[in-house]
C-alpha positions as CSV (number, residue, x, y, z in Angstrom):
1,M,-15.9,-11.9,7.3
2,T,-19.3,-13.4,5.8
3,S,-19.0,-16.3,3.7
4,S,-21.0,-14.1,1.2
5,V,-18.1,-11.4,1.1
6,L,-15.6,-14.1,0.7
7,R,-17.0,-15.7,-2.1
8,L,-17.6,-12.0,-3.7
9,R,-13.6,-11.8,-3.2
10,E,-12.8,-15.3,-4.3
11,R,-14.7,-14.4,-7.4
12,L,-13.4,-10.9,-8.3
13,S,-9.6,-12.7,-7.6
14,N,-10.3,-15.4,-9.9
15,S,-11.3,-13.1,-12.6
16,V,-8.2,-11.0,-12.2
17,L,-6.2,-14.0,-12.5
18,I,-7.9,-15.2,-15.8
19,A,-7.6,-11.5,-17.1
20,I,-3.8,-11.7,-16.7
21,R,-3.4,-14.9,-18.4
22,R,-6.0,-13.8,-21.4
23,A,-3.5,-10.6,-21.7
24,G,0.0,-12.7,-21.7
25,I,1.2,-11.4,-18.8
26,P,2.9,-13.9,-16.6
27,A,1.3,-15.1,-13.8
28,D,4.3,-15.0,-11.3
29,A,4.3,-10.8,-12.4
30,L,1.5,-10.5,-9.7
31,Y,2.7,-9.2,-6.2
32,G,1.4,-7.3,-3.4
33,S,-2.4,-7.7,-2.3
34,W,-4.0,-8.9,-5.2
35,A,-1.5,-11.9,-5.3
36,F,-2.5,-12.5,-1.6
37,G,-5.6,-12.3,-1.3
38,D,-5.8,-9.2,1.2
39,F,-7.0,-6.5,-1.3
40,H,-9.3,-3.9,0.1
41,L,-12.7,-4.3,-0.8
42,D,-16.0,-2.4,-0.5
43,E,-18.4,-4.7,-1.5
44,G,-21.1,-2.4,-0.8
45,R,-19.8,0.1,-3.7
46,L,-17.7,-3.2,-5.1
47,E,-14.7,-0.6,-5.1
48,T,-11.0,-1.2,-4.1
49,F,-8.3,0.7,-2.8
50,S,-5.8,-1.7,-3.6
51,D,-3.9,-1.0,-6.8
52,L,-3.0,-4.3,-9.1
53,D,0.5,-5.0,-8.7
54,L,2.5,-6.4,-11.5
55,M,6.5,-6.8,-11.8
56,I,6.8,-6.6,-15.5
57,P,10.3,-5.6,-17.5
58,A,10.5,-3.0,-20.0
59,G,9.5,-4.5,-23.4
60,S,7.8,-7.8,-22.1
61,V,4.6,-7.0,-22.0
62,S,3.5,-4.5,-24.9
63,D,1.9,-1.0,-24.3
64,S,-1.5,-1.7,-26.4
65,A,-1.3,-5.4,-24.3
66,L,-1.9,-3.4,-21.0
67,S,-3.8,-1.0,-22.3
68,S,-6.6,-3.7,-23.5
69,F,-5.8,-5.5,-20.0
70,Q,-7.2,-2.3,-18.6
71,G,-10.3,-1.9,-20.3
72,T,-10.6,-6.0,-19.4
73,L,-10.2,-4.9,-15.5
74,S,-12.5,-2.2,-15.7
75,Q,-15.4,-4.8,-16.6
76,I,-14.6,-6.7,-13.3
77,I,-13.6,-3.8,-11.0
78,P,-12.4,-0.6,-11.4
79,L,-8.4,-0.4,-10.3
80,T,-5.5,1.0,-10.9
81,I,-2.7,-1.0,-12.3
82,S,0.7,-0.3,-11.1
83,V,3.6,-1.2,-12.9
84,R,7.1,-1.9,-11.7
85,R,10.1,-2.4,-14.6
86,H,12.5,-3.3,-12.2
87,D,12.6,-6.8,-9.8
88,D,13.5,-4.6,-6.7
89,L,11.8,-5.9,-3.7
90,A,12.3,-9.6,-3.5
91,G,16.1,-8.8,-1.9
92,D,17.4,-8.5,1.1
93,I,15.7,-4.8,2.3
94,S,16.7,-4.1,6.1
95,S,13.2,-3.5,8.4
96,A,14.7,0.2,8.5
97,S,14.4,0.6,4.8
98,D,11.2,-0.9,4.4
99,R,9.9,1.7,7.0
100,W,11.2,4.3,5.5
101,I,9.7,3.0,1.9
102,T,6.3,2.6,3.7
103,L,6.5,5.8,5.3
104,V,6.9,7.9,1.8
105,G,4.9,5.9,0.2
106,F,1.8,7.1,2.8
107,A,3.3,10.6,2.8
108,S,2.8,10.3,-0.9
109,S,-0.5,9.2,-0.9
110,I,-2.1,12.0,1.1
111,S,0.3,14.7,-0.1
112,K,-1.5,15.2,-3.7
113,K,-4.0,17.5,-3.6
114,D,-5.5,17.4,-6.9
115,R,-8.3,15.3,-5.4
116,P,-9.9,15.3,-2.0
117,I,-8.9,12.6,0.2
118,E,-11.9,10.9,1.4
119,S,-12.4,9.8,5.2
120,N,-12.7,6.2,4.6
121,Y,-9.7,5.9,1.7
122,R,-7.7,7.9,4.5
123,S,-8.3,5.2,7.4
124,Y,-7.5,2.8,4.9
125,L,-3.9,4.4,4.5
126,E,-3.5,4.9,8.1
127,A,-4.2,1.6,8.8
128,K,-2.2,-0.1,5.9
129,T,0.5,2.0,6.8
130,L,0.9,1.3,10.8
131,L,0.4,-2.2,10.1
132,M,3.6,-2.3,8.0
133,L,5.5,-0.4,10.4
134,L,4.2,-2.5,13.2
135,R,5.6,-5.5,11.1
136,E,9.2,-7.5,12.3
137,D,9.5,-9.2,8.8
138,R,8.8,-7.4,5.8
139,D,7.5,-10.4,4.6
140,S,4.8,-10.9,7.1
141,R,0.9,-10.3,5.6
142,Y,-1.1,-7.9,7.4
143,A,-3.7,-10.5,9.1
144,E,-0.2,-12.2,10.2
145,V,0.9,-8.9,11.7
146,A,-2.9,-8.1,13.5
147,E,-2.9,-11.5,15.2
148,G,0.3,-11.4,16.2
149,I,-0.7,-7.9,18.1
150,G,-3.6,-9.6,19.5
151,T,-5.5,-6.4,20.5
152,S,-8.9,-4.7,18.9
153,A,-7.0,-1.8,17.7
154,A,-5.1,-4.1,15.5
155,R,-7.9,-6.2,14.4
156,N,-10.0,-2.7,13.4
157,A,-6.9,-1.9,11.4
158,L,-7.0,-5.2,9.5
159,D,-10.4,-4.8,9.1
160,L,-10.1,-1.0,7.4
161,K,-7.2,-2.5,5.3
162,T,-9.5,-5.1,3.7
163,G,-12.5,-3.3,3.5
164,A,-14.6,-4.9,6.3
165,A,-14.3,-1.1,8.0
166,S,-14.8,2.0,6.8
167,R,-13.5,4.2,10.1
168,W,-11.9,3.1,13.3
169,D,-13.9,2.0,16.1
170,R,-12.3,4.4,18.6
171,D,-10.1,7.3,17.8
172,S,-7.9,6.1,20.4
173,Y,-7.4,3.0,18.4
174,L,-4.7,4.8,16.2
175,T,-2.8,6.2,19.1
176,V,-2.6,2.6,20.7
177,L,-1.3,1.3,17.8
178,L,1.2,4.2,16.9
179,D,2.5,3.9,20.7
180,G,4.2,0.6,19.0
181,V,6.1,2.0,16.5
182,T,9.7,2.4,16.7
183,E,11.3,5.9,16.6
184,P,12.2,7.5,14.4
185,F,9.2,6.2,12.2
186,R,6.5,6.9,15.1
187,T,7.7,10.7,15.5
188,I,7.4,11.2,11.7
189,M,4.0,9.0,11.2
190,S,2.6,11.5,14.3
191,L,3.6,14.4,12.8
192,I,1.8,13.4,9.7
193,L,-1.3,12.8,11.0
194,Q,-1.3,15.5,13.6
195,C,-0.4,17.9,10.3
196,G,-3.3,16.4,8.1
197,E,-1.2,17.1,4.9
198,I,2.4,17.1,4.1
199,D,4.9,19.9,4.8
200,L,8.4,20.5,4.0
201,Q,9.5,19.9,7.1
202,I,8.3,16.5,6.8
203,V,9.5,16.0,3.4
204,E,13.1,17.0,4.7
205,M,12.8,14.4,7.6
206,L,11.9,11.5,4.9
207,C,14.5,12.9,2.8
208,C,16.9,12.7,5.4
209,G,15.8,9.1,6.5
210,L,15.7,7.6,3.0
211,D,19.8,8.8,2.2
212,G,20.7,6.9,5.7
213,V,19.7,3.4,3.8
214,A,19.9,4.2,0.6
215,H,23.4,2.2,0.7
216,E,21.1,-0.8,1.8
217,M,18.9,-0.7,-1.3
218,P,18.8,-1.5,-4.5
219,A,19.7,1.8,-6.5
220,T,16.4,1.1,-9.0
221,L,14.3,1.2,-5.4
222,T,16.1,4.1,-4.4
223,S,15.5,6.3,-7.1
224,H,12.1,4.9,-7.3
225,T,11.2,6.2,-3.9
226,R,13.0,9.6,-4.2
227,S,10.8,10.0,-7.1
228,K,7.7,10.3,-4.9
229,L,9.5,12.5,-2.7
230,A,10.5,14.7,-5.4
231,E,6.7,14.7,-6.5
232,M,5.8,15.8,-3.4
233,R,7.6,19.0,-3.0
234,K,5.1,20.0,-6.1
235,Y,2.1,20.2,-3.4
236,I,3.9,22.1,-0.9
């Protein structure tokens, strides 16, 4: 990234943090890409694909305060606020559980047919998902995963995740990274990529996989992930 892009990212990040504080939202409520600074940013269009993830227990922040906060954010950069009510992501979740959650999230993002998916957004989703599937430690950030792999394909994936790139430099890069994903996640991810959309077979495979690890996950996290699968069925 150029120095000007880094300055822009820092300025946006600081503005978001100030808005959070002024809204009366605890600073530690922020998690995910905006907390770690590896959010997606298309600096030319001043657009981000990364949600602002907040962990806010029910009743701790009023709906009116969140609505006002959303209005403040829209003046900084258009983005979606994603609020979780249960702190169920910080526990000891197995790698298998983490990968099933990741696949369900990817499938959910591309299954919605109420809006077309632009090629740059799809490439972002592919890159983000592959880096998450390839990490050995679920606490590892995207740059750490890419650096650990150390290939041009991984670096391209990181650029797609952060917005430094808008497409795969080579079509083969996606396949090369996919080859490093363990089974059964590689097969399911491959099916999704080949189909280009989500069908009933894929949803059933995801349901079966999630059922197999549900006992290892907090009940609220399992319920949240299953709700995404239920939503997917509406688009089939």
